[in-house]
C-alpha positions in Angstrom: 0.9 18.1 -17.1 -2.1 17.3 -19.0 -5.1 19.7 -19.4 -7.3 17.0 -17.5 -5.7 18.0 -14.2 -8.1 21.1 -14.0 -10.7 19.0 -13.0 -8.9 18.0 -9.9 -10.3 18.6 -6.2 -10.1 22.3 -5.4 -7.3 21.8 -3.0 -4.6 19.3 -1.6 -6.3 19.6 1.4 -9.7 18.6 0.5 -8.9 15.1 0.7 -9.0 13.2 3.9 -10.9 10.8 6.6 -11.5 9.8 10.2 -12.2 6.5 12.4 -12.8 5.0 15.9 -12.8 1.4 17.0 -14.9 -1.1 18.8 -14.5 -4.9 19.0 -15.5 -5.6 15.3 -16.0 -2.0 14.1 -14.6 1.4 13.9 -17.2 4.4 13.7 -16.2 7.7 14.4 -17.9 11.1 13.3 -15.6 13.9 13.0 -17.0 16.8 15.1 -14.4 19.5 13.8 -16.8 22.3 12.1 -20.3 22.6 11.9 -21.5 20.3 9.3 -25.1 22.0 8.9 -23.4 25.2 8.2 -20.9 23.8 5.6 -23.3 21.7 3.6 -24.8 22.3 0.4 -28.6 21.9 -0.4 -30.5 19.2 -1.3 -31.8 16.1 0.6 -29.3 14.5 2.9 -27.1 17.5 2.5 -26.6 18.0 6.3 -25.7 14.3 6.6 -22.2 12.8 6.8 -20.6 11.0 4.0 -20.3 7.4 5.5 -17.2 5.3 4.0 -17.5 1.7 4.6 -14.2 -0.3 5.1 -12.9 -3.8 6.5 -9.5 -4.2 7.3 -7.3 -6.9 8.9 -6.9 -5.3 12.2 -6.4 -9.0 13.7 -4.8 -11.9 12.2 -1.9 -12.6 9.8 -2.1 -9.0 8.2 -2.9 -7.0 11.3 0.4 -5.1 11.3 0.0 -3.5 7.8 -3.6 -3.3 8.4 -3.4 -1.1 11.5 -1.1 1.2 9.3 -3.8 1.6 6.6 -6.1 2.1 9.4 -3.8 5.0 10.3 -3.8 6.6 6.9 -7.5 6.5 6.4 -8.3 8.1 9.8 -5.6 10.8 8.8 -7.3 11.4 5.5 -10.7 11.7 7.3 -9.5 14.0 10.1 -7.8 16.4 7.7 -10.7 16.7 5.2 -13.1 17.4 8.1 -10.9 20.2 9.5 -10.5 21.6 6.0 -14.6 21.7 5.7 -15.5 18.2 4.6 -16.2 16.7 1.2 -18.8 18.4 -0.7 -19.3 20.5 2.2 -20.2 17.7 4.2 -18.4 15.8 7.1 -16.9 12.3 6.6 -17.5 9.4 8.7 -15.6 6.0 8.6 -17.2 2.8 9.6 -14.4 0.4 9.8 -14.8 -3.5 10.4 -12.2 -5.8 11.4 -12.1 -8.8 8.8 -9.5 -10.8 10.9 -7.4 -11.3 7.9 -10.1 -13.7 6.8 -11.2 -13.7 2.9 -14.8 -15.0 4.1 -15.1 -12.5 6.7 -14.3 -9.5 4.4 -17.0 -10.6 1.9 -19.5 -10.5 4.9 -18.2 -7.3 6.0 -18.8 -5.5 2.6 -22.1 -7.0 2.2 -23.1 -5.6 5.5 -21.8 -2.2 5.0 -23.0 -1.7 1.2 -26.6 -3.8 1.7 -27.4 -3.2 5.4 -25.6 0.0 6.5 -26.0 1.5 3.0 -22.7 3.3 3.3 -22.2 6.2 0.5 -18.7 5.0 -0.6 -16.1 2.1 0.1 -12.4 2.2 0.3 -10.7 -1.4 0.0 -8.7 -3.3 2.6 -5.3 -4.6 2.9 -3.9 -7.8 1.0 -4.5 -9.1 -2.5 -6.2 -12.0 -0.5 -9.0 -9.6 0.8 -9.0 -7.2 -2.2 -10.1 -9.6 -4.8 -13.3 -10.9 -2.9 -14.2 -7.5 -1.6 -13.8 -6.0 -5.1 -16.1 -8.7 -6.1 -18.7 -7.5 -3.7 -18.4 -4.0 -4.6 -18.7 -4.7 -8.2 -22.0 -6.7 -7.8 -23.4 -3.5 -6.0 -21.8 -1.2 -8.8 -19.7 0.4 -6.3 -16.4 2.3 -7.0 -13.5 0.4 -5.2 -10.3 2.2 -4.8 -7.8 0.0 -2.6 -4.5 0.6 -1.4 -2.6 -2.7 -1.1 -3.8 -5.2 -3.6 -0.9 -5.1 -6.1 -0.8 -9.0 -7.2 -1.5 -9.6 -11.1 -4.4 -11.6 -10.3 -6.3 -8.3 -8.9 -6.2 -7.0 -12.3 -7.0 -10.3 -14.3 -10.6 -10.5 -12.8 -12.5 -8.2 -15.0 -13.3 -5.7 -12.8 -14.4 -2.3 -14.2 -14.8 -0.4 -10.7 -11.3 -1.3 -9.3 -8.5 1.3 -9.0 -5.0 0.5 -7.3 -3.8 3.6 -5.4 -0.2 3.2 -5.7 2.5 3.8 -8.4 2.9 0.2 -9.6 1.8 -3.4 -9.3 3.5 -6.0 -7.5 5.6 -7.6 -10.5 7.1 -4.4 -11.4 8.0 -3.0 -7.8 11.5 -4.2 -8.1 12.3 -3.0 -11.8 14.7 -0.4 -10.8 16.8 -2.9 -8.7 16.7 -5.3 -11.6 17.9 -3.0 -14.1 20.9 -2.0 -11.7 21.9 -5.6 -10.9 21.8 -6.5 -14.8 24.0 -3.4 -15.6 26.7 -4.5 -13.3 29.8 -5.9 -14.8 29.3 -9.6 -15.0 32.1 -10.4 -12.8 31.0 -8.1 -10.3 27.3 -8.7 -10.1 25.5 -11.5 -7.7 25.6 -14.9 -9.6 23.2 -16.9 -7.4 19.9 -16.0 -5.7 17.8 -17.6 -2.9 14.2 -16.9 -2.7 11.5 -17.4 0.1 8.1 -16.2 -0.2 4.7 -16.3 1.7 2.0 -18.1 -0.2 0.6 -14.7 -0.8 -0.1 -13.3 -4.3 1.3 -10.0 -3.5 4.3 -11.2 -1.5 4.9 -13.7 -4.4 4.4 -11.2 -6.9 7.0 -8.7 -5.7 9.7 -11.5 -5.3 9.1 -13.4 -8.5 9.0 -10.1 -10.4 12.4 -9.6 -9.4 13.5 -13.3 -9.5 12.2 -13.7 -13.1 14.1 -10.6 -14.2 17.2 -11.7 -12.8 17.0 -15.4 -13.9 16.4 -14.0 -17.5 19.4 -11.8 -17.2 21.6 -14.9 -16.4 21.6 -15.4 -12.5 21.1 -18.7 -11.1 18.1 -19.6 -8.7 19.5 -21.8 -6.4 16.9 -21.8 -3.7 13.0 -21.0 -4.3 10.8 -21.8 -1.3 7.2 -21.0 -0.6 5.6 -21.0 3.2 2.3 -20.8 4.5 1.1 -17.2 5.8 1.1 -18.5 9.5 4.5 -19.7 9.4 6.6 -18.9 12.4 9.5 -21.3 12.5 11.7 -20.5 9.5 14.7 -22.8 10.6 14.6 -25.0 7.8 14.1 -22.3 5.1 17.1 -20.5 6.7 19.1 -23.6 6.8 18.4 -24.1 3.0 19.4 -20.5 2.1 22.7 -20.6 4.3 23.9 -24.0 2.8 23.4 -22.5 -0.7 25.5 -19.4 0.2 23.5 -17.7 -2.4 24.9 -14.2 -3.2 21.5 -12.4 -2.9 18.3 -13.4 -0.9 14.9 -12.3 -1.8 12.1 -12.4 0.5 8.4 -12.2 -0.6 7.2 -10.9 2.8 4.7 -9.0 4.8 6.1 -8.1 8.2 6.4 -10.7 10.9 7.7 -13.3 8.6 10.4 -11.3 7.3 11.6 -10.7 10.8 11.5 -14.3 11.8 13.3 -15.1 8.5 15.8 -12.5 8.9 16.7 -13.6 12.6 17.0 -17.3 11.7 19.5 -16.3 9.0 21.4 -14.0 11.3 21.7 -17.0 13.6 23.4 -19.2 11.1 25.6 -16.3 10.0 24.5 -16.3 6.5 25.8 -13.2 5.0 24.6 -12.4 1.5 25.9 -9.4 -0.8 22.2 -8.3 -1.4 19.1 -8.6 0.6 15.6 -7.6 -0.5 12.4 -7.9 1.6 9.0 -6.6 0.7 6.9 -4.4 2.9 8.3 -5.1 6.2 11.4 -2.9 6.2 9.0 0.2 5.6 7.7 -0.8 9.2 8.9 1.5 11.9 9.3 -1.4 14.4 11.5 -3.4 11.7 14.9 -2.2 13.0 14.3 -3.2 16.5 12.6 -6.4 15.8 15.8 -7.7 13.8 18.3 -6.4 16.4 19.0 -2.8 15.0 21.1 -4.8 12.0 19.3 -3.2 9.1 22.4 -1.7 7.2 22.2 -2.5 3.6 18.6 -4.2 3.5 16.7 -3.3 0.4 12.9 -2.7 -0.1 10.7 -1.3 -2.8 8.3 1.5 -1.8 5.7 3.5 -3.6 6.2 6.2 -1.1 8.8 8.4 0.5 8.0 11.1 3.2 10.5 13.5 1.6 8.8 13.7 -1.9 7.9 17.1 -2.8 4.4 16.6 -4.1 2.3 19.7 -2.6 -0.2 17.3 -0.9 2.6 15.2 0.4 4.4 18.2 2.4 1.0 19.1 3.9 0.3 15.3 4.6 3.7 14.7 6.2 3.5 17.9 8.4 0.1 17.4 9.8 0.3 13.6 10.4 3.6 14.1 12.1 2.0 16.7 14.3 -0.8 14.3 15.1 1.2 11.0 15.7 4.6 12.3 16.5 6.2 10.6 13.8 6.2 10.7 10.0 3.8 8.5 7.8 4.8 5.1 6.3 4.1 3.6 3.1 0.8 1.8 4.5 -0.3 5.1 5.7 0.5 6.7 2.5 -1.2 4.5 0.4 -4.4 4.5 2.4 -4.4 8.3 2.5 -3.8 8.2 -1.5 -7.1 6.0 -1.6 -8.9 8.8 0.0 -7.2 11.4 -2.2 -8.5 9.5 -5.3 -11.9 8.8 -4.2 -12.1 12.5 -3.0 -11.1 13.8 -6.6 -13.9 11.8 -8.2 -16.4 12.9 -5.8 -15.7 16.4 -6.3 -15.6 16.3 -9.8 -18.8 14.5 -10.0 -20.6 16.4 -7.2 -22.0 13.5 -5.7 -21.2 10.5 -3.0 -24.0 7.9 -2.8 -25.0 4.6 -4.0 -26.8 4.2 -7.4 -25.9 6.0 -10.5 -23.4 8.4 -8.7 -21.2 5.5 -8.5 -20.7 4.8 -12.3 -20.1 8.7 -12.7 -17.3 8.3 -10.0 -15.7 5.4 -12.1 -16.1 7.0 -15.3 -14.2 10.0 -14.0 -11.3 8.1 -12.7 -10.9 6.0 -16.0 -10.1 9.4 -18.0 -8.4 11.7 -15.6 -5.4 12.1 -13.6 -5.1 12.5 -9.7 -2.5 14.4 -7.7 -1.7 12.3 -4.7 0.9 11.9 -1.9 2.4 9.4 -4.1 2.7 11.7 -7.1 0.5 11.9 -10.1 -1.7 8.7 -10.9 -3.5 7.5 -13.9 -4.9 4.0 -14.7 -5.5 1.4 -17.5 -8.5 -0.3 -18.2 -8.0 -2.9 -15.5 -7.2 -0.6 -12.8 -3.6 -0.9 -12.9 -1.6 2.2 -12.1 1.0 3.4 -14.8 4.0 4.1 -12.7 7.0 2.5 -11.0 8.0 1.7 -7.4 11.4 3.5 -5.9 14.0 1.2 -4.3 15.0 2.2 -0.8 17.9 0.7 1.4 19.1 1.2 4.9 22.1 3.4 4.7 23.6 4.8 7.7 21.0 3.4 10.0 18.2 5.3 8.1 16.1 3.8 5.2 16.8 6.1 2.0 15.9 6.2 -1.8 18.8 4.7 -3.6 17.3 4.2 -7.1 16.6 5.4 -9.6 19.6 7.8 -10.0 17.3 10.9 -10.4 15.5 10.2 -7.1 18.0 8.9 -4.9 18.8 10.0 -1.4 21.7 7.9 -1.0 24.3 5.8 -3.1 23.3 2.1 -3.2 25.5 0.1 -0.9 26.9 -3.0 -2.5 27.9 -5.5 -1.1 25.9 -5.4 1.7 27.5 -5.2 5.1 27.3 -8.0 7.7 24.3 -8.3 9.8 
C-alpha cells in the first residue's frame, strides 16, 4: 500500500448514512447517540451534517435507484451508530427525481442553493449524473457518484467528480473479452447479437464488450437499440433468435433485461453465452425470469464475499438490518459515503465554500479503502481498476473471472434456459 493510506479515515466504521421518505423527499435525522456530547467545538458543531441527494425512486430507473437509497441509508445509519462524522450526526435529505434529467437539475439546485446542504452525493444513472454533476460544479461542490460509468461522464471536463466503483462502463467486461478471445478459435463463439437500451451506461457496457470481440474476429450479426421505456421485446427477440447467434449481449438496467430474456425464452433461443449488465445483480432477477438463470453472466464491481475489512463489517451489519446481504447498487452507494467521509475526516470540514475544494484536492491525490477495494482516480474522476465477472452457477451468482478471484469455474457453453 502507498504511504498515502495513512491519511484515511480513522476506522472502517466511520463511513456511513441514514434516510427517510416523504412523497418527493426523504429526510431522516439519526438519533443514535447524543450529537451534543459527540461534537467538537466551533460554530455549528452541534448541528448534523446534512447530505443532499436526488435519486430515481420512481420511473425507469426506480429499481436500482431504490438499491442506491438502501446503500446510502446504511452508510448513514452505521456512521451515526459509530459516533458520527467529525463527531457530528449525519442526516440525509433525499429527493425523488422520477428518473428525469430536468427534475434532477431542479433537485440539486434546491438542495444546494435553498436547503444549503453541507455535502451532496450523486444519483443513479449516467443520464442523471451528468446534469447533476454540472450543477454541483457550478456551486463548487464535491460530487462523488455511485452509478455514472459511461465514457461521456468523464469527457465533460468536470473537476469535482469521482466515480465510486472499480471501473468505467467500457471496461466492465474486459476479463470476459480476454477469456473468450483466449479460447481456441474452433471452440469460442463465432457470432454475437447485441441489444442495448438507449442509455449511456447500458450501451457503454454492451459496446465495450461488443467492440473488443469484433476486433478479435467475432461477427456481430444483430445490433439493436431500444428506448428506455420499451416493454415489448418481441421483434428484437425475433431478430436475435433468427440470427441464431452464439452469444447474446444485453446492455440493460433491470426490467428491460427481464422482458428481453423472457421473450428469448419463449422463442426457445439458446445461446452458448448470455451476458446482461446490472439486472442479474438484482435479488428479484431469478424469480422474474422463471428461475432459469444458470449460466447467465454479468459484470460486477462488488462481491459480498470480498475480504476488505470494511466490507466484512458492512455485510455483517447490513444483513443484520435487512435480513439479506447487500447487492452491487447498495455497495456502490455505501462506497460513495466512504469516499466522501475519508475526505471529510482528512480535511476536517464538511460545509459549502472553501471546504469543498479541500475535499476535492484531497481525493485527487489519495487512495481510499472501501467495500469494493482501494480506489484511486485520474484527473477526470475515472477509477483505476477493473470489474469482476460473475455467473449463475448451481443457482447462485458467483465470481468466475479473473482466475485469481474466482469462486467457481466459468460455465461454457451455457445450459438451456
